[in-house]
C-alpha positions as CSV (number, residue, x, y, z in Angstrom):
1,M,60.9,81.4,76.0
2,I,64.3,81.2,74.3
3,A,65.5,79.9,71.0
4,D,68.7,79.1,69.1
5,P,70.8,78.5,72.2
6,C,74.4,77.4,71.7
7,F,77.6,77.1,73.6
8,R,80.0,74.9,71.5
9,S,81.5,75.4,68.0
10,T,83.7,73.6,65.4
11,Q,82.9,70.0,66.3
12,F,81.4,67.3,64.0
13,T,78.4,66.9,66.2
14,S,77.8,70.7,66.2
15,P,79.7,72.3,63.3
16,I,77.8,75.6,63.5
17,D,79.8,78.5,64.8
18,C,78.6,79.6,68.2
19,Q,79.9,83.1,67.6
20,F,79.3,84.6,71.0
21,G,79.4,81.5,73.1
22,D,82.8,82.2,74.6
23,Q,82.4,85.9,74.8
24,F,79.2,85.7,76.8
25,K,80.0,82.4,78.6
26,T,76.7,80.9,77.5
27,A,77.8,77.4,78.6
28,T,77.7,78.7,82.2
29,R,75.3,81.7,82.2
30,T,72.4,80.2,80.3
31,P,71.9,77.3,82.8
32,L,72.4,79.7,85.7
33,L,69.7,82.0,84.3
34,L,67.3,79.1,83.8
35,N,68.0,77.8,87.3
36,A,67.3,81.3,88.7
37,F,64.1,82.0,86.8
38,V,62.6,78.7,86.0
39,G,63.5,77.3,89.3
40,S,61.2,79.8,90.9
41,S,57.6,78.9,91.8
42,D,56.5,81.9,89.7
43,T,57.2,80.0,86.5
44,D,54.5,77.6,85.1
45,F,56.4,76.4,82.0
46,W,59.5,77.2,79.9
47,S,60.4,76.8,76.3
48,I,63.3,76.4,73.8
49,L,61.8,77.1,70.4
50,G,64.1,75.3,68.1
51,D,67.7,75.0,67.0
52,N,68.3,73.3,70.4
53,F,72.1,73.6,70.7
54,Y,72.7,72.8,67.0
55,D,73.3,69.2,68.2
56,R,73.4,66.4,65.7
57,E,74.0,63.5,68.2
58,G,72.9,64.6,71.6
59,N,76.2,65.3,73.3
60,H,75.7,69.0,73.8
61,S,72.1,68.6,74.9
62,K,73.2,66.1,77.5
63,E,75.8,68.5,78.8
64,F,73.5,71.4,79.0
65,F,70.6,69.6,80.8
66,S,73.1,68.2,83.3
67,K,73.6,71.7,84.6
68,L,70.0,72.4,85.3
69,T,68.5,71.9,88.7
70,N,65.8,69.3,89.4
71,Q,63.3,72.2,89.9
72,V,63.9,73.3,86.3
73,K,63.6,69.8,85.0
74,E,60.4,69.2,86.9
75,T,58.8,72.4,85.4
76,P,56.7,71.7,82.2
77,F,58.8,72.2,79.1
78,V,57.6,73.1,75.6
79,T,59.8,72.7,72.6
80,V,59.5,72.6,68.8
81,P,62.2,71.7,66.3
82,G,64.0,74.3,64.2
83,N,65.8,74.0,60.9
84,H,69.0,73.0,62.5
85,D,67.2,70.2,64.4
86,Y,66.4,68.6,61.0
87,W,69.6,69.5,59.1
88,V,72.6,70.5,61.3
89,M,73.9,72.9,58.6
90,G,70.4,74.5,58.6
91,S,68.8,73.6,55.3
92,P,67.7,70.6,53.3
93,E,70.0,71.6,50.5
94,A,72.9,71.1,52.9
95,G,71.5,68.0,54.4
96,V,73.6,64.8,54.8
97,E,72.8,61.2,55.9
98,A,74.3,62.0,59.4
99,D,71.5,64.5,60.1
100,Q,68.6,63.4,62.3
101,C,65.7,65.2,60.6
102,A,64.1,65.6,64.0
103,N,63.8,61.9,64.5
104,G,66.2,62.1,67.4
105,F,64.7,65.4,68.6
106,M,61.2,64.0,69.0
107,Q,62.4,61.2,71.2
108,F,65.0,63.1,73.3
109,Y,62.5,65.9,74.2
110,G,59.4,63.6,74.4
111,Q,56.7,66.2,73.8
112,D,53.0,65.2,74.3
113,S,52.4,65.6,70.5
114,E,49.6,64.6,68.3
115,A,51.4,61.4,67.5
116,S,50.8,60.3,71.1
117,L,47.1,59.9,70.4
118,V,47.8,56.4,69.0
119,A,48.4,55.2,72.6
120,S,45.3,54.6,74.7
121,P,45.4,54.9,78.5
122,G,47.1,51.9,80.0
123,E,48.8,50.8,76.7
124,S,52.6,50.6,76.4
125,T,52.6,51.8,72.8
126,A,55.4,54.4,72.2
127,P,53.9,57.9,71.9
128,F,55.6,58.5,68.6
129,N,54.8,58.0,64.9
130,F,57.6,55.9,63.5
131,T,56.1,55.3,60.1
132,V,58.8,57.3,58.4
133,D,62.1,55.4,58.2
134,P,64.8,57.9,59.0
135,S,67.3,55.9,57.0
136,T,65.3,56.1,53.8
137,T,67.3,58.0,51.2
138,A,66.0,61.5,50.6
139,T,67.2,64.4,48.6
140,S,67.9,66.3,51.8
141,G,70.2,63.5,53.1
142,C,67.6,62.2,55.7
143,S,63.9,61.7,56.0
144,R,62.0,64.1,58.2
145,A,60.0,62.6,61.0
146,S,56.2,62.4,60.5
147,P,54.7,65.9,61.1
148,D,52.4,64.7,63.9
149,N,55.5,64.2,66.1
150,S,56.2,67.9,66.3
151,R,52.7,69.5,66.6
152,F,50.6,69.8,69.7
153,F,48.3,71.9,71.8
154,H,48.4,72.2,75.6
155,Q,46.8,74.2,78.4
156,F,48.8,75.9,81.2
157,G,46.3,77.7,83.4
158,N,44.5,80.3,81.3
159,V,47.0,79.9,78.3
160,G,46.5,77.6,75.4
161,I,49.7,76.7,73.5
162,I,49.7,75.5,69.9
163,G,53.1,74.1,68.7
164,Q,54.0,73.7,65.0
165,S,57.0,73.0,62.8
166,G,57.6,74.8,59.6
167,A,59.4,71.9,57.9
168,Y,56.1,70.6,56.4
169,T,53.3,71.9,54.2
170,L,50.2,73.8,55.0
171,E,48.3,70.9,53.6
172,D,49.9,68.6,56.2
173,Y,48.6,70.9,58.9
174,A,45.0,71.6,57.6
175,A,43.2,69.1,59.9
176,F,45.4,70.0,62.8
177,M,44.6,73.7,62.4
178,R,40.9,73.1,62.5
179,E,41.2,70.8,65.5
180,S,43.5,73.1,67.5
181,C,41.4,76.2,66.9
182,Q,38.2,74.4,68.1
183,W,40.1,73.2,71.1
184,L,41.2,76.8,72.0
185,V,37.6,78.1,72.1
186,K,36.0,75.1,73.7
187,T,38.5,74.3,76.5
188,K,37.4,75.7,79.8
189,G,39.6,78.3,81.4
190,I,41.6,79.3,78.2
191,E,41.7,83.1,77.8
192,V,44.8,83.5,75.7
193,G,46.1,81.4,72.8
194,V,49.8,81.3,71.9
195,L,51.2,79.8,68.7
196,V,54.9,78.8,69.0
197,G,57.3,77.7,66.3
198,H,60.8,78.3,65.1
199,W,61.0,79.9,61.6
200,D,60.4,83.6,61.4
201,V,60.6,83.7,57.6
202,G,60.2,81.2,54.8
203,G,63.2,79.2,53.5
204,L,65.8,77.0,55.1
205,G,63.3,74.1,54.9
206,A,60.1,76.1,55.5
207,G,57.6,76.9,52.9
208,D,56.4,80.5,52.3
209,D,53.3,79.9,54.4
210,M,54.9,77.8,57.1
211,D,57.1,80.3,58.9
212,V,55.4,81.3,62.2
213,P,54.1,84.8,61.1
214,S,52.7,83.4,57.8
215,F,51.2,80.4,59.5
216,Y,49.6,82.7,62.1
217,D,47.9,84.6,59.2
218,E,46.5,81.3,58.0
219,L,45.5,80.2,61.4
220,V,43.5,83.3,62.2
221,A,41.2,82.5,59.3
222,V,40.2,79.2,60.9
223,P,36.9,79.3,63.0
224,G,37.8,79.5,66.7
225,C,41.2,81.1,66.1
226,K,39.5,83.8,64.1
227,E,37.4,84.9,67.1
228,M,40.3,84.7,69.5
229,A,42.4,86.9,67.2
230,A,39.6,89.4,66.7
231,A,39.5,89.8,70.5
232,G,43.2,90.3,70.6
233,N,43.8,87.1,72.5
234,L,45.8,85.0,70.0
235,K,49.5,85.7,69.8
236,F,52.6,84.1,68.3
237,F,56.3,83.6,69.2
């Protein structure tokens, strides 16, 4: 699991300074590391947990993924949006109309999110919730994608993954929390639960109870997650 990867600076599509990109040659070394480790049969899945290349329009993402081997691309991939995936300058206060508010993120990365439940087997319905018009004027410069596009739960062997985004409210997540906790304890084979998200503290678009440590504290009070946490089997990243 990695987060906040960058390798380009001072461009309109990615104006955030990638301070150590040139020094540590991240444009070359990060793909090489992923090709070495994720390309191994020992890896069941890999993750980028938000601020994916500080990329407003997709140019840098396309460049990065072009350097990965087919083995890496064929390995299950888990990702959640970070604050810079909503507002490229990092906060709703600095948001502008050119920001994507995770509307592009959800389609580029195509996670099997809660929104995909609208599509029944055999249907050609897009697995996204497009009810929010991204061009709608908002105080943050753009309108955030519907929250069900960025939350999910998946099983990899004996590990259950719960993904969340801090860009919404705890109320938006109440039903999802109950459902995901019940899924954890009722799904055959799951021994360890892992909550993944981006924000490590509140602010920059996340409420005080929606950064990952605070959200975890809320989650462990929910039946199912409460029992897993008491047994020491519910973690967060």
